DSSP file (Angstrom, degrees, kcal/mol; ACC not computed):
  #  RESIDUE AA STRUCTURE BP1 BP2  ACC     N-H-->O    O-->H-N    N-H-->O    O-->H-N    TCO  KAPPA ALPHA  PHI   PSI    X-CA   Y-CA   Z-CA
    1    1 A M              0   0    0      0, 0.0     2,-0.0     0, 0.0     0, 0.0   0.000 360.0 360.0 360.0 128.1   29.9  -38.9    4.4
    2    2 A P        -     0   0    0      0, 0.0     2,-0.4     0, 0.0     0, 0.0  -0.294 360.0-144.5 -66.2 145.9   26.6  -38.6    2.4
    3    3 A T        -     0   0    0      2,-0.0     2,-0.5    -2,-0.0     3,-0.0  -0.857  19.0-113.0-110.1 148.6   24.1  -41.4    2.7
    4    4 A N        -     0   0    0     -2,-0.4     4,-0.1     1,-0.2     0, 0.0  -0.684  21.5-162.7 -79.5 121.4   21.9  -42.6   -0.1
    5    5 A R  S    S+     0   0    0     -2,-0.5    -1,-0.2     2,-0.1     9,-0.1   0.658  76.5  60.0 -80.7 -15.9   18.3  -41.7    0.7
    6    6 A V  S    S-     0   0    0      8,-0.1     3,-0.1     7,-0.1     7,-0.1  -0.951  96.7-110.8-113.0 129.1   16.9  -44.2   -1.9
    7    7 A P    >   -     0   0    0      0, 0.0     3,-2.1     0, 0.0    -2,-0.1  -0.246  46.8 -88.1 -57.9 145.2   17.8  -47.9   -1.5
    8    8 A K  T 3  S+     0   0    0      1,-0.3     3,-0.1    -4,-0.1    -4,-0.0  -0.271 113.5  20.0 -56.8 131.8   20.1  -49.1   -4.2
    9    9 A G  T 3  S+     0   0    0      1,-0.3     2,-0.6    -3,-0.1    -1,-0.3   0.258  92.9 115.5  92.7 -12.5   18.2  -50.4   -7.3
   10   10 A V    <   -     0   0    0     -3,-2.1    -1,-0.3     1,-0.1    -4,-0.0  -0.823  45.4-168.2 -94.1 123.1   15.0  -48.5   -6.5
   11   11 A R        +     0   0    0     -2,-0.6     2,-0.3    -3,-0.1    -1,-0.1   0.658  68.3  31.9 -88.4 -16.1   14.3  -45.9   -9.2
   12   12 A S  S    S+     0   0    0      5,-0.0     2,-0.3     6,-0.0     5,-0.1  -0.903  88.0  54.0-135.0 165.5   11.5  -44.0   -7.4
   13   13 A G        +     0   0    0     -2,-0.3     3,-0.4     1,-0.1    -7,-0.1  -0.690  51.8 104.5 110.0-165.7   10.7  -43.2   -3.8
   14   14 A G  S >  S-     0   0    0     -2,-0.3     3,-1.4     1,-0.2    -8,-0.1  -0.293  91.2 -36.7  81.9-169.0   12.7  -41.5   -1.2
   15   15 A Q  T 3  S+     0   0    0      1,-0.3    -1,-0.2    -2,-0.1    -9,-0.0   0.797 137.5  44.0 -61.4 -33.7   12.4  -38.0    0.2
   16   16 A F  T 3  S+     0   0    0     -3,-0.4    -1,-0.3     2,-0.0    -2,-0.1   0.190  82.2 129.1-103.9  17.1   11.6  -36.4   -3.1
   17   17 A A    <   -     0   0    0     -3,-1.4     2,-0.1     1,-0.1    -3,-0.1  -0.362  68.5 -96.6 -69.9 151.0    9.1  -38.9   -4.4
   18   18 A A        -     0   0    0     -2,-0.1     2,-0.3    -5,-0.0    -1,-0.1  -0.382  47.3-176.4 -64.9 144.2    5.7  -37.6   -5.7
   19   19 A S        -     0   0    0     -3,-0.1     2,-0.3    -2,-0.1    -1,-0.0  -0.988  29.1-105.7-142.9 153.1    3.0  -37.8   -3.1
   20   20 A A        -     0   0    0     -2,-0.3     2,-0.4     1,-0.0     0, 0.0  -0.599  34.0-163.4 -79.2 135.3   -0.7  -37.0   -3.1
   21   21 A H        -     0   0    0     -2,-0.3     2,-0.2     3,-0.0    -2,-0.0  -0.954  11.4-135.4-120.2 140.1   -1.7  -33.8   -1.3
   22   22 A M        -     0   0    0     -2,-0.4     3,-0.1     1,-0.1     0, 0.0  -0.592  32.5 -98.4 -87.7 153.9   -5.2  -32.9   -0.2
   23   23 A E        -     0   0    0     -2,-0.2    -1,-0.1     1,-0.1     0, 0.0  -0.476  49.6-100.2 -66.7 141.3   -6.6  -29.5   -0.7
   24   24 A P        -     0   0    0      0, 0.0     2,-1.3     0, 0.0    -1,-0.1  -0.308  22.6-126.3 -65.0 149.8   -6.4  -27.4    2.4
   25   25 A D        +     0   0    0     -3,-0.1     2,-0.4     2,-0.0    -2,-0.0  -0.483  70.0 118.4 -93.3  62.9   -9.5  -27.1    4.5
   26   26 A L        +     0   0    0     -2,-1.3     2,-0.3     2,-0.0     0, 0.0  -0.988  30.3 161.6-135.3 135.9   -9.4  -23.3    4.5
   27   27 A S        -     0   0    0     -2,-0.4     2,-0.7     0, 0.0    -2,-0.0  -0.992  34.2-130.2-151.1 152.7  -11.8  -20.7    3.2
   28   28 A I        +     0   0    0     -2,-0.3    -2,-0.0     1,-0.1     0, 0.0  -0.914  33.6 162.8-104.0 115.6  -12.5  -17.0    3.7
   29   29 A T        +     0   0    0     -2,-0.7     2,-1.7     1,-0.0    -1,-0.1   0.302  28.2 121.6-119.8   9.7  -16.1  -16.5    4.4
   30   30 A N    >   +     0   0    0      1,-0.2     3,-1.0     2,-0.1    -2,-0.0  -0.573  28.2 169.6 -76.6  91.4  -16.4  -13.1    5.9
   31   31 A T  T 3   +     0   0    0     -2,-1.7    -1,-0.2     1,-0.2    -3,-0.0   0.521  64.2  77.6 -82.3  -4.6  -18.8  -11.6    3.4
   32   32 A D  T 3  S+     0   0    0      1,-0.2    -1,-0.2    -3,-0.1    -2,-0.1   0.651  82.9  71.9 -75.9 -14.3  -19.3   -8.5    5.6
   33   33 A F  S <  S-     0   0    0     -3,-1.0    -1,-0.2    14,-0.0     3,-0.1  -0.832  79.4-158.4-104.7  96.9  -15.9   -7.2    4.4
   34   34 A P        -     0   0    0      0, 0.0     2,-0.2     0, 0.0     5,-0.1  -0.298  25.8 -99.1 -75.1 157.5  -16.3   -6.1    0.8
   35   35 A S    >>  -     0   0    0      1,-0.1     4,-1.0     3,-0.0     3,-0.8  -0.524  31.2-126.3 -66.5 140.8  -13.6   -5.7   -1.7
   36   36 A V  G >4 S+     0   0    0      1,-0.3     3,-0.5     2,-0.2    -1,-0.1   0.866 110.5  57.5 -61.1 -35.5  -12.6   -2.0   -1.9
   37   37 A G  G 34 S+     0   0    0      1,-0.2    -1,-0.3    25,-0.1    26,-0.1   0.813 113.5  38.4 -64.2 -29.9  -13.1   -2.2   -5.7
   38   38 A D  G <4 S+     0   0    0     -3,-0.8    -1,-0.2     2,-0.0    -2,-0.2   0.484  92.8 114.0 -97.3  -5.1  -16.7   -3.4   -5.2
   39   39 A A    <<  -     0   0    0     -4,-1.0    25,-0.1    -3,-0.5     2,-0.1  -0.378  58.4-138.1 -73.4 142.9  -17.5   -1.2   -2.2
   40   40 A D     >  -     0   0    0     -2,-0.1     4,-2.5     1,-0.1     5,-0.2  -0.350  37.7 -89.5 -87.1 178.9  -20.1    1.6   -2.5
   41   41 A V  H  > S+     0   0    0      1,-0.2     4,-2.3     2,-0.2     5,-0.2   0.883 127.0  50.5 -60.5 -41.8  -19.6    5.0   -0.9
   42   42 A D  H  > S+     0   0    0      1,-0.2     4,-1.9     2,-0.2    -1,-0.2   0.903 111.8  48.0 -64.6 -39.9  -21.1    4.1    2.4
   43   43 A Q  H  > S+     0   0    0      2,-0.2     4,-2.8     1,-0.2    -2,-0.2   0.888 110.3  52.3 -67.1 -38.4  -18.9    1.0    2.6
   44   44 A L  H  X S+     0   0    0     -4,-2.5     4,-2.1     2,-0.2    -2,-0.2   0.898 107.5  52.3 -63.6 -39.8  -15.8    3.0    1.8
   45   45 A R  H  < S+     0   0    0     -4,-2.3     4,-0.4     2,-0.2    -1,-0.2   0.920 112.0  46.0 -61.2 -42.8  -16.7    5.5    4.5
   46   46 A A  H >< S+     0   0    0     -4,-1.9     3,-1.3     1,-0.2    -2,-0.2   0.916 112.4  50.0 -66.2 -42.9  -17.0    2.6    7.0
   47   47 A L  H >< S+     0   0    0     -4,-2.8     3,-1.7     1,-0.3    -1,-0.2   0.824 101.4  63.2 -65.6 -30.7  -13.7    1.0    5.7
   48   48 A S  T 3< S+     0   0    0     -4,-2.1    -1,-0.3     1,-0.3    -2,-0.2   0.646 100.4  54.0 -69.5 -12.7  -11.9    4.4    6.1
   49   49 A E  T <  S+     0   0    0     -3,-1.3    -1,-0.3    -4,-0.4    -2,-0.2   0.304  82.1 130.6 -99.4   6.7  -12.6    4.2    9.8
   50   50 A S    <   -     0   0    0     -3,-1.7     6,-0.1     1,-0.1    -3,-0.1  -0.204  63.8-132.6 -59.5 149.8  -11.0    0.8   10.2
   51   51 A S  S    S+     0   0    0      4,-0.0    -1,-0.1     5,-0.0     3,-0.1   0.646  88.5  87.1 -76.1 -14.0   -8.4    0.3   12.9
   52   52 A D    >>  -     0   0    0      1,-0.2     4,-1.9     2,-0.0     3,-0.6  -0.780  67.7-156.1 -90.5 116.0   -6.1   -1.4   10.3
   53   53 A P  H 3> S+     0   0    0      0, 0.0     4,-2.6     0, 0.0     5,-0.2   0.803  93.3  60.7 -62.4 -27.7   -4.0    1.2    8.5
   54   54 A L  H 3> S+     0   0    0      2,-0.2     4,-2.0     1,-0.2     5,-0.1   0.878 104.7  48.4 -66.6 -35.9   -3.6   -1.2    5.5
   55   55 A V  H <> S+     0   0    0     -3,-0.6     4,-1.7     2,-0.2    -1,-0.2   0.927 112.0  48.9 -67.2 -44.7   -7.4   -1.2    5.0
   56   56 A R  H  X S+     0   0    0     -4,-1.9     4,-0.8     1,-0.2    -2,-0.2   0.902 111.5  49.6 -62.4 -40.3   -7.5    2.6    5.2
   57   57 A A  H >< S+     0   0    0     -4,-2.6     3,-0.8     1,-0.2     4,-0.3   0.894 108.3  53.8 -64.5 -38.8   -4.6    2.8    2.7
   58   58 A E  H >< S+     0   0    0     -4,-2.0     3,-1.8     1,-0.2     4,-0.3   0.827  96.7  66.5 -64.8 -32.2   -6.5    0.4    0.4
   59   59 A V  H >< S+     0   0    0     -4,-1.7     3,-1.7     1,-0.3    -1,-0.2   0.846  90.6  64.5 -57.6 -34.1   -9.6    2.7    0.5
   60   60 A T  T << S+     0   0    0     -4,-0.8    -1,-0.3    -3,-0.8    -2,-0.2   0.700  91.5  65.3 -64.9 -17.9   -7.6    5.3   -1.4
   61   61 A S  T <  S+     0   0    0     -3,-1.8    -1,-0.3    -4,-0.3     2,-0.2   0.576  79.4 102.6 -82.1  -8.6   -7.4    3.0   -4.4
   62   62 A S    X   -     0   0    0     -3,-1.7     3,-1.0    -4,-0.3   -25,-0.1  -0.527  67.0-145.6 -77.5 139.2  -11.1    3.1   -5.0
   63   63 A I  T 3  S+     0   0    0      1,-0.2    -1,-0.1    -2,-0.2   -26,-0.1   0.624 100.8  57.4 -74.9 -11.3  -12.4    5.3   -7.8
   64   64 A R  T 3  S+     0   0    0    -25,-0.1    -1,-0.2     2,-0.1   -20,-0.1   0.378  71.7 130.0 -98.5   3.0  -15.5    5.9   -5.7
   65   65 A V    <   -     0   0    0     -3,-1.0   -24,-0.1    -6,-0.2     2,-0.0  -0.405  59.8-125.4 -63.5 124.1  -13.6    7.3   -2.6
   66   66 A P     >  -     0   0    0      0, 0.0     4,-2.4     0, 0.0     3,-0.4  -0.337  15.5-117.3 -68.8 152.2  -15.3   10.6   -1.7
   67   67 A D  H  > S+     0   0    0      1,-0.2     4,-2.7     2,-0.2     5,-0.2   0.879 114.0  53.5 -57.0 -41.5  -13.2   13.8   -1.5
   68   68 A D  H  > S+     0   0    0      1,-0.2     4,-1.9     2,-0.2    -1,-0.2   0.858 109.5  48.7 -66.9 -32.8  -13.9   14.3    2.2
   69   69 A V  H  > S+     0   0    0     -3,-0.4     4,-2.4     2,-0.2    -2,-0.2   0.923 111.7  49.1 -69.6 -44.1  -12.8   10.7    3.0
   70   70 A L  H  X S+     0   0    0     -4,-2.4     4,-0.9     1,-0.2    -2,-0.2   0.905 110.9  50.3 -61.8 -41.2   -9.6   11.1    1.0
   71   71 A E  H >< S+     0   0    0     -4,-2.7     3,-0.6     1,-0.2     4,-0.3   0.907 110.1  50.5 -62.3 -41.4   -8.9   14.4    2.8
   72   72 A R  H >< S+     0   0    0     -4,-1.9     3,-1.2     1,-0.2    -2,-0.2   0.898 108.8  51.5 -63.0 -40.3   -9.4   12.7    6.1
   73   73 A L  H 3< S+     0   0    0     -4,-2.4    13,-0.2     1,-0.2    -1,-0.2   0.651 107.4  54.6 -73.1 -14.1   -7.0    9.9    5.1
   74   74 A A  T << S+     0   0    0     -4,-0.9    -1,-0.2    -3,-0.6    -2,-0.2   0.435  83.0 116.7 -95.8  -1.1   -4.4   12.5    4.2
   75   75 A E  S X  S-     0   0    0     -3,-1.2     3,-2.0    -4,-0.3     8,-0.1  -0.314  78.1-112.7 -71.9 154.7   -4.5   14.2    7.6
   76   76 A A  T 3  S+     0   0    0      1,-0.3    -1,-0.1     7,-0.0     7,-0.1   0.661 111.3  65.7 -63.2 -19.4   -1.4   14.3    9.8
   77   77 A D  T 3  S+     0   0    0      2,-0.1    -1,-0.3     3,-0.0    -4,-0.1   0.585  85.4  89.7 -82.2  -6.6   -2.9   12.0   12.4
   78   78 A Q  S <  S-     0   0    0     -3,-2.0    -5,-0.0    -6,-0.1     5,-0.0  -0.539  94.8 -92.9 -80.6 153.9   -3.0    9.1   10.0
   79   79 A P    >>  -     0   0    0      0, 0.0     4,-2.1     0, 0.0     3,-0.9  -0.305  36.9-110.5 -61.9 152.5    0.0    6.8    9.7
   80   80 A P  H 3> S+     0   0    0      0, 0.0     4,-2.8     0, 0.0     5,-0.2   0.841 117.4  59.8 -55.0 -34.5    2.5    7.7    7.0
   81   81 A S  H 3> S+     0   0    0      2,-0.2     4,-1.8     1,-0.2     5,-0.1   0.873 107.3  45.6 -63.3 -36.0    1.6    4.7    5.0
   82   82 A V  H <> S+     0   0    0     -3,-0.9     4,-2.0     2,-0.2    -1,-0.2   0.914 113.9  47.9 -72.3 -43.5   -2.0    5.9    4.7
   83   83 A R  H  X S+     0   0    0     -4,-2.1     4,-2.2     1,-0.2    -2,-0.2   0.880 110.8  52.3 -64.7 -37.2   -1.0    9.5    3.9
   84   84 A L  H  X S+     0   0    0     -4,-2.8     4,-1.7    -5,-0.2    -1,-0.2   0.910 108.7  50.0 -64.3 -42.3    1.4    8.1    1.2
   85   85 A A  H  < S+     0   0    0     -4,-1.8     4,-0.2    -5,-0.2    -1,-0.2   0.886 109.8  52.6 -62.1 -38.2   -1.4    6.1   -0.3
   86   86 A A  H >< S+     0   0    0     -4,-2.0     3,-1.2   -13,-0.2     5,-0.4   0.911 109.1  47.5 -65.6 -42.7   -3.5    9.2   -0.4
   87   87 A V  H >< S+     0   0    0     -4,-2.2     3,-0.9     1,-0.3    -1,-0.2   0.827 105.9  60.1 -69.7 -28.9   -0.9   11.3   -2.2
   88   88 A N  T 3< S+     0   0    0     -4,-1.7    -1,-0.3     1,-0.2    -2,-0.2   0.459  83.4  82.5 -79.2   1.0   -0.4    8.6   -4.7
   89   89 A T  T <  S-     0   0    0     -3,-1.2    -1,-0.2    -4,-0.2    -2,-0.2   0.837  88.9-138.7 -71.9 -31.8   -4.0    8.7   -5.9
   90   90 A G    <   +     0   0    0     -3,-0.9    -2,-0.1    -4,-0.3     3,-0.1   0.540  46.8 151.8  83.8   6.2   -3.4   11.6   -8.2
   91   91 A Y    >   -     0   0    0     -5,-0.4     3,-1.8     1,-0.1     4,-0.4  -0.394  58.6 -86.2 -67.8 150.0   -6.6   13.3   -7.2
   92   92 A A  T 3  S+     0   0    0      1,-0.2    -1,-0.1     2,-0.1    -3,-0.0  -0.294 112.9  19.3 -57.8 134.8   -6.6   17.1   -7.5
   93   93 A G  T 3> S+     0   0    0     -3,-0.1     4,-1.7    22,-0.1    -1,-0.2   0.198  93.4 102.5  92.4 -15.6   -5.3   18.8   -4.3
   94   94 A T  H <> S+     0   0    0     -3,-1.8     4,-2.4     1,-0.2     5,-0.2   0.876  78.4  52.0 -71.8 -35.0   -3.5   15.8   -2.9
   95   95 A A  H  > S+     0   0    0     -4,-0.4     4,-1.8     2,-0.2    -1,-0.2   0.935 110.6  46.4 -67.8 -45.5    0.0   16.9   -3.9
   96   96 A D  H  4 S+     0   0    0      1,-0.2     4,-0.4     2,-0.2    -1,-0.2   0.888 113.9  49.2 -64.5 -37.3   -0.2   20.4   -2.4
   97   97 A R  H >< S+     0   0    0     -4,-1.7     3,-1.1     1,-0.2    -1,-0.2   0.922 112.5  47.8 -66.0 -42.8   -1.6   18.9    0.8
   98   98 A A  H >< S+     0   0    0     -4,-2.4     3,-1.8     1,-0.2    -2,-0.2   0.756  96.6  72.2 -70.0 -24.3    1.2   16.3    0.9
   99   99 A A  T 3< S+     0   0    0     -4,-1.8    -1,-0.2     1,-0.3    -2,-0.2   0.723 101.7  45.0 -63.3 -19.4    3.8   19.0    0.3
  100  100 A E  T <  S+     0   0    0     -3,-1.1    -1,-0.3    -4,-0.4    -2,-0.2   0.243  86.2 128.1-105.9  10.9    3.2   20.2    3.9
  101  101 A D    <   -     0   0    0     -3,-1.8     6,-0.1     1,-0.1    -3,-0.1  -0.340  63.3-131.1 -68.5 147.6    3.2   16.7    5.4
  102  102 A P  S    S+     0   0    0      0, 0.0    -1,-0.1     0, 0.0    -4,-0.0   0.744  87.7  79.8 -70.8 -21.6    5.5   16.1    8.4
  103  103 A H  S  > S-     0   0    0      1,-0.1     4,-2.1    -5,-0.1     3,-0.4  -0.752  72.9-146.2 -92.6 127.9    6.9   12.9    6.9
  104  104 A P  H  > S+     0   0    0      0, 0.0     4,-2.5     0, 0.0     5,-0.1   0.802  97.5  58.1 -63.7 -29.0    9.7   13.4    4.3
  105  105 A L  H  > S+     0   0    0      2,-0.2     4,-1.9     1,-0.2     5,-0.1   0.899 108.0  46.1 -66.9 -39.4    8.6   10.3    2.3
  106  106 A V  H  > S+     0   0    0     -3,-0.4     4,-1.4     2,-0.2    -1,-0.2   0.906 113.1  49.7 -68.3 -41.7    5.1   11.7    1.8
  107  107 A R  H  X S+     0   0    0     -4,-2.1     4,-0.7     1,-0.2    -2,-0.2   0.899 109.3  52.6 -63.2 -39.2    6.5   15.1    0.9
  108  108 A A  H >< S+     0   0    0     -4,-2.5     3,-0.9     1,-0.2     4,-0.4   0.889 106.0  53.3 -63.8 -38.6    8.8   13.4   -1.6
  109  109 A A  H >< S+     0   0    0     -4,-1.9     3,-1.3     1,-0.2    -1,-0.2   0.817  98.8  65.0 -64.8 -29.4    5.9   11.6   -3.2
  110  110 A A  H >< S+     0   0    0     -4,-1.4     3,-1.9     1,-0.3    -1,-0.2   0.798  86.5  71.2 -63.8 -27.2    4.2   15.0   -3.6
  111  111 A L  T << S+     0   0    0     -3,-0.9    -1,-0.3    -4,-0.7    -2,-0.2   0.780  94.3  54.5 -60.4 -25.7    7.0   16.0   -6.0
  112  112 A A  T <  S+     0   0    0     -3,-1.3    -1,-0.3    -4,-0.4    -2,-0.2   0.513  83.0 120.0 -84.5  -4.4    5.4   13.6   -8.6
  113  113 A G    X   -     0   0    0     -3,-1.9     3,-1.0    -4,-0.2   -25,-0.1  -0.386  59.4-147.7 -68.0 133.5    2.0   15.3   -8.3
  114  114 A W  T 3  S+     0   0    0      1,-0.2    -1,-0.1    -2,-0.1   -22,-0.1   0.759  99.1  46.0 -68.4 -24.4    0.7   16.7  -11.5
  115  115 A D  T 3  S+     0   0    0    -24,-0.1     2,-0.2     2,-0.0    -1,-0.2   0.199  77.0 134.5-107.2  15.7   -1.1   19.5   -9.6
  116  116 A L    <   -     0   0    0     -3,-1.0   -22,-0.0    -6,-0.2    -5,-0.0  -0.484  58.5-119.3 -67.8 129.6    1.8   20.5   -7.3
  117  117 A S     >  -     0   0    0     -2,-0.2     4,-2.7     1,-0.1     5,-0.2  -0.287  16.3-117.3 -68.5 155.2    2.0   24.3   -7.2
  118  118 A D  H  > S+     0   0    0      1,-0.2     4,-2.5     2,-0.2     5,-0.2   0.863 115.0  55.9 -60.4 -36.5    5.3   25.9   -8.3
  119  119 A T  H  > S+     0   0    0      2,-0.2     4,-2.2     1,-0.2    -1,-0.2   0.943 111.3  41.7 -62.1 -48.7    5.8   27.3   -4.8
  120  120 A H  H  > S+     0   0    0      2,-0.2     4,-2.9     1,-0.2     5,-0.2   0.894 113.1  54.0 -66.7 -39.1    5.6   23.9   -3.2
  121  121 A R  H  X S+     0   0    0     -4,-2.7     4,-2.0     1,-0.2    -2,-0.2   0.926 110.2  47.1 -60.9 -43.8    7.7   22.3   -5.9
  122  122 A E  H  X S+     0   0    0     -4,-2.5     4,-0.6     1,-0.2    -1,-0.2   0.928 113.5  48.0 -62.8 -45.3   10.4   24.9   -5.4
  123  123 A R  H >< S+     0   0    0     -4,-2.2     3,-0.9     1,-0.2     4,-0.2   0.913 112.2  49.0 -62.9 -43.2   10.3   24.5   -1.6
  124  124 A L  H >< S+     0   0    0     -4,-2.9     3,-0.9     1,-0.2    -1,-0.2   0.826 103.4  59.6 -69.2 -31.0   10.5   20.6   -1.9
  125  125 A T  H 3< S+     0   0    0     -4,-2.0    -1,-0.2     1,-0.2    -2,-0.2   0.688 112.8  40.7 -70.5 -14.8   13.4   20.7   -4.3
  126  126 A H  T << S+     0   0    0     -3,-0.9    -1,-0.2    -4,-0.6    -2,-0.2   0.319  85.9 111.4-110.7   5.6   15.4   22.5   -1.6
  127  127 A D    <>  -     0   0    0     -3,-0.9     4,-2.6    -4,-0.2     5,-0.2  -0.720  59.1-152.3 -80.8 114.4   14.1   20.5    1.4
  128  128 A P  H  > S+     0   0    0      0, 0.0     4,-1.8     0, 0.0    -1,-0.2   0.846  92.9  50.1 -61.1 -35.3   17.1   18.5    2.6
  129  129 A K  H  > S+     0   0    0      2,-0.2     4,-2.0     1,-0.2     5,-0.1   0.901 111.9  47.7 -69.9 -39.4   15.0   15.6    4.0
  130  130 A V  H  > S+     0   0    0      1,-0.2     4,-2.8     2,-0.2    -1,-0.2   0.914 111.6  50.7 -65.3 -42.4   13.0   15.3    0.8
  131  131 A Q  H  X S+     0   0    0     -4,-2.6     4,-2.1     2,-0.2    -1,-0.2   0.852 107.6  53.5 -65.9 -33.2   16.2   15.3   -1.2
  132  132 A R  H  X S+     0   0    0     -4,-1.8     4,-1.8    -5,-0.2    -1,-0.2   0.928 110.8  46.6 -64.6 -44.5   17.7   12.6    1.0
  133  133 A V  H  X S+     0   0    0     -4,-2.0     4,-2.2     1,-0.2     5,-0.2   0.934 111.7  50.8 -62.0 -45.8   14.7   10.4    0.4
  134  134 A M  H  X S+     0   0    0     -4,-2.8     4,-1.7     1,-0.2    -1,-0.2   0.872 108.4  53.0 -61.5 -36.7   14.8   11.1   -3.4
  135  135 A G  H  < S+     0   0    0     -4,-2.1     4,-0.4     1,-0.2    -1,-0.2   0.864 109.1  49.5 -65.6 -35.9   18.5   10.2   -3.3
  136  136 A L  H >< S+     0   0    0     -4,-1.8     3,-0.6     1,-0.2    -2,-0.2   0.880 113.1  45.3 -70.8 -37.7   17.7    6.9   -1.7
  137  137 A I  H 3< S+     0   0    0     -4,-2.2    -2,-0.2     1,-0.2    -1,-0.2   0.777 108.5  56.3 -79.6 -23.7   14.9    6.0   -4.1
  138  138 A S  T 3<        0   0    0     -4,-1.7    -1,-0.2     1,-0.2    -2,-0.2   0.525 360.0 360.0 -86.6  -2.8   16.9    6.9   -7.2
  139  139 A R    <         0   0    0     -3,-0.6    -1,-0.2    -4,-0.4    -2,-0.1   0.490 360.0 360.0 -76.0 360.0   19.8    4.6   -6.5
């Protein structure tokens, strides 16, 4: 049987009454870690060597990312999430490089590349693993 959480006759109070909250005592003060958008080329190079794959993937979103760094982030020894971020940049050459990637999700992303060669496009449209991925994303 439900119980009344507010005593009879009291119009405010109880579990859902308004209460004052203090601001949390939390701040991010690590100024040595620049925003990727504000990072210069040297900082991007350093961030691209981070042990965190999310940081490396974020590096690909910078308009200042050097070609050699982007190529390094697209290599097969990088995690698939980093390689996927690299192919989604749209920089010239990324689609053809991703078309030969070992991971089918990265190869499927290459199909959207504006610079994908006709040879790779034809091969990927007949790649059963790529087509399985495309079928999953189009549902």
